[in-house]
N, C-alpha and C positions, 0 to 999 in steps of 0.2 A: 555123618564123615567131611572132614574138610578137605577143599577143592587143593590140587597142585597150584594155582594160584596163591592161596591162603599159607602154605606151608612155602614158597620161596621166598613168604616177607619175613620169616623168621634170620636174626642174626646168620649170614653167611660163615661158614665154618672152614670150608676150603676151596682152592681154587674155583672148583667145579661148580661150587654154590654160586662163588662171587658173580661169577661170569654169567649165570643163568639167570641171577637178580638185575646185573647189571641190564643186561640185555631187555629185561623186563620192564625196568624204572625207565631206560631212552623211550620205549616203545610207548608208556603212559605218557609221556613229557612230549610225544610225537617228534623228539629229534631225531635228526639225519643221520647216520651215519655208515663206514664204509670199513673193512675188516679188512687189516693188514698185514703182511704175512711177514713174522717177526720171528726168526730161529731164538732168542734171547726169550721171547714171551710167552705167558700162556694166553692171553689174552692181548690184543690191541688193535683200538679202534679209534679211528678219526670220524669225530663228533663236529658238527655242525651245531655252533654255539657265540651267539644267541641264537633261536630259531627265527631268523628272518631272511630276509635276500641278500643282506651283506655279511652274514652269520664269517665268524674265523674258524681256522681248523682247531679243535684241541685232542689232543689226543688220552686215553683213557688206556694204562698199562696195566698186568699183572705179571711184574715180573716173573721168570722160572723159579722155583724154589725159594720163593719169598712169599709171606702171608701180608701180603698188603696190594691195595690198586692205586697205584699214579696218576695225577691228573696232569696234564702240564700243558701250557700254550706257548710256542715261541713265534716273535713276531722280527722281522725282518726292517731295519729303517732303510726310506727311501733314498735312492742315489744321492738327491736334492739337499736334501737333510743334512747328510750327511757332507755332502762339500761347503755348507752352511758352517756346519758346525768345526772344518778344517780352520775357516775362515776367521772362525771368531778364536780357533785356537792362535794363530798368526798374530791376531791383535791382540790378546789376553790370556797368555798363558796359567797365571793363577786361577782367573775367572774360568774358563773353561777345566782345569783338575777341581775347583769349589762345583761346577755344576755338576761335575760325575761322582763328586761325594756328597753331593746333594741327593742325587736319584738313589745313591746304596741306601742309604739313610733311610729312605722313603721306603727302599723296597724292604728296610729289616724289619722298620716299623708294623709293614704288614700283616709280620707272623711267618709269610708264606716263604719259602726256599725258590731262589733266583741264582741266575746266573747270567754277568753282560758280558757279551761279545764286544770287547774293545778293538779298533785297530792296531796292527803294530807299529809300536815306537818309529819314527823317524832315527835320523843322522845323531839328529840332538835329543836324541832319548826324552822325543814328546810323546804322551800316550794318541792314537789315532781316533776318530771319530768313536761314536758310536753307531754299532753295526747292526747289532739283532741283540735281543733281551729273552731269557725262558724264564717261565714264571711257571708253580707247580707246588704242588702238595702233597703229602703220603695218605691213604687212609688204611688200617690197619684191619684183616677181617676183622675183629671181635668188635669195632666200630662201626661197620658199616652198614649203613643204611642207607634208604631214597633219600630222606632229608641231609642227611650227611654228603653224599654226592652231588646232590645240584645245592646245594651251599656251597662247596667248595667252590664248583662249576663257577658260581656266582661269584667268588671274592677271586676266585685268579681274572676273571673277565674283568671286575671291577677296577683292580691293580693296574691288568694291563690296559684298561683304559685311561686310569688317569697316567702313566706313561706313555703314550701314544698323546693324548693332550698336549703334555708337558712337551714334547719334543715339537709337534706343531703349532704350540705357542711362543716359542723359543725361536724355532726355525724353519718358520714355514711348512707352506701345506706339501711341498717336495714337486717332483715332476712326474708321479708316476712310476716309477719304474726300481724295484730294490735294489740295493747297494749292494758292494761283493760283504761278504763274510770271511776276513782272513783264518778266522778257526777254519772252517769247513773245508778247505779248499784241496781238493782230493777224495774226499768223503763218497762214498758212493749209498743211491739213496736205496733204503728200504721199499720194497715193491708191494704192491695192492693185489689182493686177492679178489674173491665174490664179493658184492656190495649186498647192504642192505639200504632202501629207502632208495625215492626218487630224483637223488644228486645227477645230475647229467654229465659229471667229467668229472677229472680227476682236481679243475679247478675251481677258487672258492673265491668268489666278488667281495672284495672290500667296500666299505664306505669311503666313495674319493672325499670326501672332505677333511678323512681322518689322515692324510697326504701320507699312506705307505702301497699306495698304489691298486694295481689290480690285478686280477687273474694270477698270481703267484701259485705255484707249486708246492702243497705242501708235503710231497714226496722230497723236497729240496730240503726240510726245514728237520728233519728229525735223522 
């Protein structure tokens, strides 16, 4: 008679099956995760990925009344890097618009979904600095497998990392402090509930060399 573990390896057919499978697969990969209270979701997890001391926060969400899992990660741009972007815009507006265009084209070629949060235009209608970006990919239940989930997280991570390195190369390491995000002003953070894993706090450390600061609170990103 097949074990419950074998049973869960079939393709999930509803949110309950998908939730059980996702938790099991994260455990299999020894990935740390924390449950998030989200009234709009059947499941919302903060996952530390990659599984290193400098892992970033990934969100795995099953929206209510949807037959899919959404994997996404949001990154805030360092204050120092934002300042460098503004300086570049002052020197070369066409060059700055071209840089934003190239970032958009790079993300489009990745075949992932994405949102750029660009600072509000100034009095001369010039776009502000890149303040944050969100990279995501949906997986529908009829295609949800352990391989698909892990490859999706890997794809989101590598694309996210490529943008981080591009910003670092063009605008320096930053000052280790997250900059403002105009689009998020006035938003209330989502609260976290119980946890699974040995995460010591709500903060996740970042690779200092990547230039995006340290100890960002993931509750401010979603």
